[in-house]
Short mmCIF file of the C-alpha atoms (twelve columns), coordinates in Angstrom:
data_MODEL
# 
_entry.id   MODEL 
# 
loop_
_atom_site.group_PDB 
_atom_site.id 
_atom_site.type_symbol 
_atom_site.label_atom_id 
_atom_site.label_alt_id 
_atom_site.label_comp_id 
_atom_site.label_asym_id 
_atom_site.label_seq_id 
_atom_site.Cartn_x 
_atom_site.Cartn_y 
_atom_site.Cartn_z 
_atom_site.pdbx_PDB_model_num 
ATOM 1   C CA . UNK A 1   15.229 -114.787 -46.416 1 
ATOM 2   C CA . UNK A 2   16.092 -111.280 -45.404 1 
ATOM 3   C CA . UNK A 3   19.558 -110.785 -43.912 1 
ATOM 4   C CA . UNK A 4   18.312 -108.524 -41.098 1 
ATOM 5   C CA . UNK A 5   16.272 -111.496 -39.795 1 
ATOM 6   C CA . UNK A 6   19.515 -113.214 -38.977 1 
ATOM 7   C CA . UNK A 7   21.416 -110.447 -37.244 1 
ATOM 8   C CA . UNK A 8   20.831 -112.066 -33.870 1 
ATOM 9   C CA . UNK A 9   20.831 -115.607 -35.256 1 
ATOM 10  C CA . UNK A 10  22.477 -118.521 -33.587 1 
ATOM 11  C CA . UNK A 11  24.833 -120.084 -36.156 1 
ATOM 12  C CA . UNK A 12  27.965 -119.067 -34.123 1 
ATOM 13  C CA . UNK A 13  26.661 -120.909 -31.047 1 
ATOM 14  C CA . UNK A 14  25.357 -123.725 -33.257 1 
ATOM 15  C CA . UNK A 15  28.718 -124.079 -34.937 1 
ATOM 16  C CA . UNK A 16  30.652 -124.133 -31.691 1 
ATOM 17  C CA . UNK A 17  28.418 -126.746 -30.044 1 
ATOM 18  C CA . UNK A 18  28.257 -128.777 -33.282 1 
ATOM 19  C CA . UNK A 19  32.070 -128.844 -33.620 1 
ATOM 20  C CA . UNK A 20  32.509 -129.895 -30.027 1 
ATOM 21  C CA . UNK A 21  29.813 -132.609 -30.175 1 
ATOM 22  C CA . UNK A 22  31.075 -134.013 -33.514 1 
ATOM 23  C CA . UNK A 23  34.670 -133.999 -32.272 1 
ATOM 24  C CA . UNK A 24  33.515 -135.886 -29.175 1 
ATOM 25  C CA . UNK A 25  31.726 -138.373 -31.417 1 
ATOM 26  C CA . UNK A 26  34.857 -138.891 -33.568 1 
ATOM 27  C CA . UNK A 27  37.085 -139.444 -30.506 1 
ATOM 28  C CA . UNK A 28  34.570 -141.774 -28.814 1 
ATOM 29  C CA . UNK A 29  34.270 -143.965 -31.903 1 
ATOM 30  C CA . UNK A 30  38.117 -144.071 -32.234 1 
ATOM 31  C CA . UNK A 31  38.433 -144.957 -28.497 1 
ATOM 32  C CA . UNK A 32  35.885 -147.762 -28.863 1 
ATOM 33  C CA . UNK A 33  37.807 -149.108 -31.839 1 
ATOM 34  C CA . UNK A 34  40.980 -149.104 -29.749 1 
ATOM 35  C CA . UNK A 35  39.293 -150.736 -26.790 1 
ATOM 36  C CA . UNK A 36  37.938 -153.598 -28.899 1 
ATOM 37  C CA . UNK A 37  41.051 -154.130 -31.030 1 
ATOM 38  C CA . UNK A 38  41.705 -157.510 -29.410 1 
ATOM 39  C CA . UNK A 39  38.450 -158.904 -30.898 1 
ATOM 40  C CA . UNK A 40  37.687 -159.782 -34.415 1 
ATOM 41  C CA . UNK A 41  38.469 -157.066 -37.055 1 
ATOM 42  C CA . UNK A 42  35.947 -154.261 -37.248 1 
ATOM 43  C CA . UNK A 43  34.688 -153.695 -40.802 1 
ATOM 44  C CA . UNK A 44  36.343 -150.677 -42.350 1 
ATOM 45  C CA . UNK A 45  33.070 -149.721 -44.105 1 
ATOM 46  C CA . UNK A 46  31.413 -149.071 -40.800 1 
ATOM 47  C CA . UNK A 47  34.195 -146.831 -39.648 1 
ATOM 48  C CA . UNK A 48  34.024 -144.908 -42.936 1 
ATOM 49  C CA . UNK A 49  30.241 -144.534 -42.476 1 
ATOM 50  C CA . UNK A 50  30.697 -143.043 -39.043 1 
ATOM 51  C CA . UNK A 51  33.107 -140.405 -40.062 1 
ATOM 52  C CA . UNK A 52  31.224 -139.622 -43.265 1 
ATOM 53  C CA . UNK A 53  28.098 -139.198 -41.198 1 
ATOM 54  C CA . UNK A 54  29.871 -136.793 -38.823 1 
ATOM 55  C CA . UNK A 55  31.161 -134.885 -41.878 1 
ATOM 56  C CA . UNK A 56  27.666 -134.538 -43.242 1 
ATOM 57  C CA . UNK A 57  26.376 -133.268 -39.908 1 
ATOM 58  C CA . UNK A 58  29.322 -130.882 -39.618 1 
ATOM 59  C CA . UNK A 59  28.740 -129.456 -43.110 1 
ATOM 60  C CA . UNK A 60  25.156 -128.686 -42.218 1 
ATOM 61  C CA . UNK A 61  25.943 -126.959 -38.929 1 
ATOM 62  C CA . UNK A 62  29.291 -125.280 -39.395 1 
ATOM 63  C CA . UNK A 63  31.158 -123.815 -42.320 1 
ATOM 64  C CA . UNK A 64  30.201 -122.312 -45.719 1 
ATOM 65  C CA . UNK A 65  26.957 -124.278 -46.179 1 
ATOM 66  C CA . UNK A 66  25.697 -123.441 -42.712 1 
ATOM 67  C CA . UNK A 67  26.563 -119.713 -43.293 1 
ATOM 68  C CA . UNK A 68  24.708 -119.771 -46.632 1 
ATOM 69  C CA . UNK A 69  21.700 -121.395 -44.984 1 
ATOM 70  C CA . UNK A 70  21.288 -118.249 -42.827 1 
ATOM 71  C CA . UNK A 71  20.110 -116.289 -45.871 1 
ATOM 72  C CA . UNK A 72  19.315 -118.869 -48.539 1 
ATOM 73  C CA . UNK A 73  16.456 -121.334 -48.439 1 
ATOM 74  C CA . UNK A 74  18.117 -123.701 -50.971 1 
ATOM 75  C CA . UNK A 75  21.284 -123.882 -48.850 1 
ATOM 76  C CA . UNK A 76  19.056 -124.324 -45.779 1 
ATOM 77  C CA . UNK A 77  17.363 -127.296 -47.445 1 
ATOM 78  C CA . UNK A 78  20.744 -128.788 -48.483 1 
ATOM 79  C CA . UNK A 79  21.630 -128.706 -44.801 1 
ATOM 80  C CA . UNK A 80  18.284 -130.391 -43.907 1 
ATOM 81  C CA . UNK A 81  18.998 -133.308 -46.226 1 
ATOM 82  C CA . UNK A 82  22.532 -133.675 -44.938 1 
ATOM 83  C CA . UNK A 83  21.650 -133.329 -41.225 1 
ATOM 84  C CA . UNK A 84  18.229 -135.019 -41.094 1 
ATOM 85  C CA . UNK A 85  18.558 -137.757 -43.708 1 
ATOM 86  C CA . UNK A 86  22.033 -138.668 -44.974 1 
ATOM 87  C CA . UNK A 87  23.970 -138.200 -41.720 1 
ATOM 88  C CA . UNK A 88  21.493 -140.425 -39.725 1 
ATOM 89  C CA . UNK A 89  21.690 -143.139 -42.367 1 
ATOM 90  C CA . UNK A 90  25.486 -143.240 -42.354 1 
ATOM 91  C CA . UNK A 91  25.715 -143.086 -38.537 1 
ATOM 92  C CA . UNK A 92  23.249 -145.923 -38.152 1 
ATOM 93  C CA . UNK A 93  25.208 -148.059 -40.722 1 
ATOM 94  C CA . UNK A 94  28.305 -147.494 -38.613 1 
ATOM 95  C CA . UNK A 95  26.770 -149.691 -35.877 1 
ATOM 96  C CA . UNK A 96  27.948 -147.612 -32.930 1 
ATOM 97  C CA . UNK A 97  25.936 -149.630 -30.356 1 
ATOM 98  C CA . UNK A 98  27.534 -152.847 -31.510 1 
ATOM 99  C CA . UNK A 99  31.023 -151.265 -31.329 1 
ATOM 100 C CA . UNK A 100 30.152 -149.970 -27.794 1 
ATOM 101 C CA . UNK A 101 29.154 -153.411 -26.664 1 
ATOM 102 C CA . UNK A 102 32.407 -154.815 -28.037 1 
ATOM 103 C CA . UNK A 103 34.442 -152.203 -26.245 1 
ATOM 104 C CA . UNK A 104 32.819 -152.426 -22.770 1 
ATOM 105 C CA . UNK A 105 33.577 -154.944 -20.097 1 
ATOM 106 C CA . UNK A 106 30.853 -157.616 -19.910 1 
ATOM 107 C CA . UNK A 107 29.118 -156.179 -16.870 1 
ATOM 108 C CA . UNK A 108 28.740 -152.768 -18.412 1 
ATOM 109 C CA . UNK A 109 27.712 -154.235 -21.752 1 
ATOM 110 C CA . UNK A 110 24.897 -156.107 -19.962 1 
ATOM 111 C CA . UNK A 111 23.677 -152.724 -18.566 1 
ATOM 112 C CA . UNK A 112 23.563 -151.256 -22.073 1 
ATOM 113 C CA . UNK A 113 21.604 -154.295 -23.288 1 
ATOM 114 C CA . UNK A 114 19.179 -153.843 -20.346 1 
ATOM 115 C CA . UNK A 115 18.554 -150.237 -21.427 1 
ATOM 116 C CA . UNK A 116 17.965 -151.355 -25.033 1 
ATOM 117 C CA . UNK A 117 15.351 -153.848 -23.719 1 
ATOM 118 C CA . UNK A 118 13.583 -151.326 -21.469 1 
ATOM 119 C CA . UNK A 119 10.007 -150.160 -22.091 1 
ATOM 120 C CA . UNK A 120 11.252 -146.662 -22.819 1 
ATOM 121 C CA . UNK A 121 13.584 -147.925 -25.535 1 
ATOM 122 C CA . UNK A 122 10.791 -150.082 -26.923 1 
ATOM 123 C CA . UNK A 123 8.458  -147.064 -27.128 1 
ATOM 124 C CA . UNK A 124 10.983 -144.573 -28.390 1 
ATOM 125 C CA . UNK A 125 12.389 -147.043 -30.914 1 
ATOM 126 C CA . UNK A 126 9.099  -147.891 -32.525 1 
ATOM 127 C CA . UNK A 127 9.042  -146.742 -36.124 1 
ATOM 128 C CA . UNK A 128 5.591  -145.094 -35.768 1 
ATOM 129 C CA . UNK A 129 6.800  -142.921 -32.853 1 
ATOM 130 C CA . UNK A 130 10.069 -142.101 -34.661 1 
ATOM 131 C CA . UNK A 131 8.261  -141.192 -37.858 1 
ATOM 132 C CA . UNK A 132 5.907  -138.840 -36.024 1 
ATOM 133 C CA . UNK A 133 8.771  -137.127 -34.291 1 
ATOM 134 C CA . UNK A 134 10.663 -136.784 -37.560 1 
ATOM 135 C CA . UNK A 135 7.993  -135.883 -40.110 1 
ATOM 136 C CA . UNK A 136 5.840  -134.077 -37.556 1 
ATOM 137 C CA . UNK A 137 8.796  -131.935 -36.503 1 
ATOM 138 C CA . UNK A 138 9.438  -130.951 -40.102 1 
ATOM 139 C CA . UNK A 139 5.839  -129.962 -40.698 1 
ATOM 140 C CA . UNK A 140 5.882  -127.862 -37.515 1 
ATOM 141 C CA . UNK A 141 9.188  -126.242 -38.523 1 
ATOM 142 C CA . UNK A 142 8.135  -125.244 -42.054 1 
ATOM 143 C CA . UNK A 143 4.477  -124.436 -41.563 1 
ATOM 144 C CA . UNK A 144 4.629  -122.285 -38.399 1 
ATOM 145 C CA . UNK A 145 6.634  -119.380 -37.142 1 
ATOM 146 C CA . UNK A 146 9.289  -121.756 -35.813 1 
ATOM 147 C CA . UNK A 147 11.238 -121.476 -39.098 1 
ATOM 148 C CA . UNK A 148 11.929 -117.806 -38.573 1 
ATOM 149 C CA . UNK A 149 12.429 -118.214 -34.818 1 
ATOM 150 C CA . UNK A 150 15.267 -120.695 -35.606 1 
ATOM 151 C CA . UNK A 151 17.077 -117.872 -37.396 1 
ATOM 152 C CA . UNK A 152 16.386 -115.377 -34.630 1 
ATOM 153 C CA . UNK A 153 17.325 -117.365 -31.508 1 
ATOM 154 C CA . UNK A 154 20.561 -119.178 -30.911 1 
ATOM 155 C CA . UNK A 155 19.041 -121.666 -28.334 1 
ATOM 156 C CA . UNK A 156 16.074 -122.450 -30.576 1 
ATOM 157 C CA . UNK A 157 18.441 -123.066 -33.534 1 
ATOM 158 C CA . UNK A 158 20.472 -125.446 -31.408 1 
ATOM 159 C CA . UNK A 159 17.451 -127.383 -30.182 1 
ATOM 160 C CA . UNK A 160 15.896 -127.656 -33.605 1 
ATOM 161 C CA . UNK A 161 19.098 -128.844 -35.336 1 
ATOM 162 C CA . UNK A 162 19.600 -131.390 -32.575 1 
ATOM 163 C CA . UNK A 163 16.004 -132.602 -33.038 1 
ATOM 164 C CA . UNK A 164 16.397 -132.973 -36.771 1 
ATOM 165 C CA . UNK A 165 19.557 -135.065 -36.406 1 
ATOM 166 C CA . UNK A 166 18.312 -137.215 -33.522 1 
ATOM 167 C CA . UNK A 167 14.821 -137.764 -34.913 1 
ATOM 168 C CA . UNK A 168 16.316 -138.786 -38.226 1 
ATOM 169 C CA . UNK A 169 18.717 -141.132 -36.433 1 
ATOM 170 C CA . UNK A 170 15.852 -142.616 -34.372 1 
ATOM 171 C CA . UNK A 171 13.714 -143.230 -37.415 1 
ATOM 172 C CA . UNK A 172 16.535 -144.752 -39.439 1 
ATOM 173 C CA . UNK A 173 17.588 -147.066 -36.571 1 
ATOM 174 C CA . UNK A 174 14.003 -148.188 -36.144 1 
ATOM 175 C CA . UNK A 175 13.873 -149.239 -39.784 1 
ATOM 176 C CA . UNK A 176 17.305 -150.637 -40.615 1 
ATOM 177 C CA . UNK A 177 20.842 -151.060 -39.330 1 
ATOM 178 C CA . UNK A 178 23.218 -153.732 -38.009 1 
ATOM 179 C CA . UNK A 179 22.932 -152.726 -34.369 1 
ATOM 180 C CA . UNK A 180 20.908 -154.948 -31.986 1 
ATOM 181 C CA . UNK A 181 17.291 -153.934 -31.700 1 
ATOM 182 C CA . UNK A 182 15.377 -156.129 -29.288 1 
ATOM 183 C CA . UNK A 183 12.071 -154.508 -30.107 1 
ATOM 184 C CA . UNK A 184 12.354 -154.040 -33.898 1 
ATOM 185 C CA . UNK A 185 8.981  -154.044 -35.599 1 
ATOM 186 C CA . UNK A 186 7.986  -156.473 -38.249 1 
ATOM 187 C CA . UNK A 187 8.843  -155.937 -41.884 1 
ATOM 188 C CA . UNK A 188 5.276  -155.026 -42.662 1 
ATOM 189 C CA . UNK A 189 5.081  -152.311 -40.034 1 
ATOM 190 C CA . UNK A 190 8.491  -150.948 -41.001 1 
ATOM 191 C CA . UNK A 191 7.702  -150.889 -44.675 1 
ATOM 192 C CA . UNK A 192 4.313  -149.203 -44.098 1 
ATOM 193 C CA . UNK A 193 5.875  -146.557 -41.876 1 
ATOM 194 C CA . UNK A 194 8.609  -145.887 -44.400 1 
ATOM 195 C CA . UNK A 195 6.089  -145.451 -47.218 1 
ATOM 196 C CA . UNK A 196 4.041  -143.099 -45.060 1 
ATOM 197 C CA . UNK A 197 7.094  -141.063 -44.088 1 
ATOM 198 C CA . UNK A 198 8.157  -140.724 -47.686 1 
ATOM 199 C CA . UNK A 199 4.668  -139.506 -48.565 1 
ATOM 200 C CA . UNK A 200 4.647  -136.949 -45.771 1 
ATOM 201 C CA . UNK A 201 8.152  -135.724 -46.715 1 
ATOM 202 C CA . UNK A 202 7.217  -135.442 -50.385 1 
ATOM 203 C CA . UNK A 203 3.936  -133.657 -49.711 1 
ATOM 204 C CA . UNK A 204 5.740  -131.179 -47.519 1 
ATOM 205 C CA . UNK A 205 8.266  -130.487 -50.316 1 
ATOM 206 C CA . UNK A 206 5.366  -129.832 -52.708 1 
ATOM 207 C CA . UNK A 207 3.685  -127.613 -50.120 1 
ATOM 208 C CA . UNK A 208 6.815  -125.562 -49.701 1 
ATOM 209 C CA . UNK A 209 7.107  -125.240 -53.455 1 
ATOM 210 C CA . UNK A 210 3.725  -123.584 -53.624 1 
ATOM 211 C CA . UNK A 211 3.655  -121.975 -50.116 1 
ATOM 212 C CA . UNK A 212 7.180  -120.858 -49.108 1 
ATOM 213 C CA . UNK A 213 7.792  -119.457 -45.658 1 
ATOM 214 C CA . UNK A 214 7.281  -115.747 -45.405 1 
ATOM 215 C CA . UNK A 215 10.232 -113.718 -46.646 1 
ATOM 216 C CA . UNK A 216 11.627 -116.502 -48.839 1 
ATOM 217 C CA . UNK A 217 11.830 -115.523 -52.506 1 
ATOM 218 C CA . UNK A 218 9.701  -117.669 -54.881 1 
ATOM 219 C CA . UNK A 219 12.626 -118.852 -57.000 1 
ATOM 220 C CA . UNK A 220 14.668 -119.733 -53.904 1 
ATOM 221 C CA . UNK A 221 11.689 -121.601 -52.429 1 
ATOM 222 C CA . UNK A 222 11.116 -123.599 -55.564 1 
ATOM 223 C CA . UNK A 223 14.770 -124.601 -55.815 1 
ATOM 224 C CA . UNK A 224 14.843 -125.564 -52.158 1 
ATOM 225 C CA . UNK A 225 11.659 -127.525 -52.348 1 
ATOM 226 C CA . UNK A 226 12.915 -129.418 -55.401 1 
ATOM 227 C CA . UNK A 227 16.173 -130.219 -53.632 1 
ATOM 228 C CA . UNK A 228 14.208 -131.497 -50.626 1 
ATOM 229 C CA . UNK A 229 11.973 -133.626 -52.920 1 
ATOM 230 C CA . UNK A 230 14.593 -135.249 -55.106 1 
ATOM 231 C CA . UNK A 231 17.515 -135.534 -52.708 1 
ATOM 232 C CA . UNK A 232 15.196 -136.774 -50.066 1 
ATOM 233 C CA . UNK A 233 13.877 -139.365 -52.479 1 
ATOM 234 C CA . UNK A 234 17.435 -140.662 -53.090 1 
ATOM 235 C CA . UNK A 235 17.944 -141.284 -49.383 1 
ATOM 236 C CA . UNK A 236 14.464 -142.829 -49.084 1 
ATOM 237 C CA . UNK A 237 15.207 -145.212 -51.926 1 
ATOM 238 C CA . UNK A 238 18.340 -146.276 -50.122 1 
ATOM 239 C CA . UNK A 239 16.266 -146.910 -46.944 1 
ATOM 240 C CA . UNK A 240 13.775 -148.937 -48.979 1 
ATOM 241 C CA . UNK A 241 16.559 -151.126 -50.427 1 
ATOM 242 C CA . UNK A 242 18.061 -151.684 -46.995 1 
ATOM 243 C CA . UNK A 243 14.684 -152.573 -45.444 1 
ATOM 244 C CA . UNK A 244 13.964 -155.057 -48.251 1 
ATOM 245 C CA . UNK A 245 17.447 -156.530 -48.073 1 
ATOM 246 C CA . UNK A 246 17.095 -157.014 -44.374 1 
ATOM 247 C CA . UNK A 247 13.838 -158.761 -44.839 1 
ATOM 248 C CA . UNK A 248 15.289 -161.016 -47.524 1 
ATOM 249 C CA . UNK A 249 18.346 -161.877 -45.385 1 
ATOM 250 C CA . UNK A 250 16.101 -162.684 -42.400 1 
ATOM 251 C CA . UNK A 251 13.764 -164.843 -44.405 1 
ATOM 252 C CA . UNK A 252 16.433 -166.935 -46.179 1 
ATOM 253 C CA . UNK A 253 17.265 -169.233 -43.277 1 
ATOM 254 C CA . UNK A 254 13.620 -170.060 -42.775 1 
ATOM 255 C CA . UNK A 255 13.155 -170.677 -46.440 1 
ATOM 256 C CA . UNK A 256 16.229 -172.937 -46.586 1 
ATOM 257 C CA . UNK A 257 15.087 -174.888 -43.454 1 
ATOM 258 C CA . UNK A 258 11.593 -175.364 -44.936 1 
ATOM 259 C CA . UNK A 259 13.199 -176.472 -48.259 1 
ATOM 260 C CA . UNK A 260 15.409 -178.962 -46.461 1 
ATOM 261 C CA . UNK A 261 12.420 -180.491 -44.587 1 
ATOM 262 C CA . UNK A 262 10.507 -180.826 -47.801 1 
ATOM 263 C CA . UNK A 263 13.456 -182.702 -49.335 1 
ATOM 264 C CA . UNK A 264 14.875 -185.146 -46.699 1 
ATOM 265 C CA . UNK A 265 17.652 -186.175 -49.026 1 
ATOM 266 C CA . UNK A 266 19.162 -182.674 -48.858 1 
ATOM 267 C CA . UNK A 267 21.659 -182.189 -46.065 1 
# 
């Protein structure tokens, strides 16, 4: 990518907004931990996931990697993997909604549950909708002029980065996670959507390998596309394992019950 294309770019604004938003997220999680300290101990692993997820999002939007992404496609793609795939997975595994429900008074917690059960949440949280927003957004970003507009307009850069993170979070939460999900789709639907998303993501990486955005050097495009393909696969495999593990854990009580009924002598 040519440096002059980024002279009016938005990373400074993006970095400022990202730092403020991530700092707010860090403080909010800590405040929720403090508010719920009288309850049962909160798993340390979830807290670590939250702050690791914030760190991934921060690395992609502020600092050396974000600066390098302004002129290098490989660095840009590293930011994509961190912001759109790894950060959402870690943030979802941190169970922020569960922590929020623990921290709120019962009346306010019931309002949050009512929102989770609303038709809007049911529609937006469906894996098909989330996958279209996530994969569809990436195809639009990399196969249209939006890619260069991101580097030429601060507001567009901010909106696109926010979309990448939120769409990734929405898709991940629709597939896996410890948070309550009143409308979670069946295992078959989630597995099918995940396979379709992996295919769309992989095909896009191969497309970029052969058809890089205008102005991106061929070698840089190939390296970036390979990073997107292989690093994305690593996160996708983790999602597959979590989806399968969730299905197995959910099916075990039914299997045990059926086994007990088949053998009356077993308590």
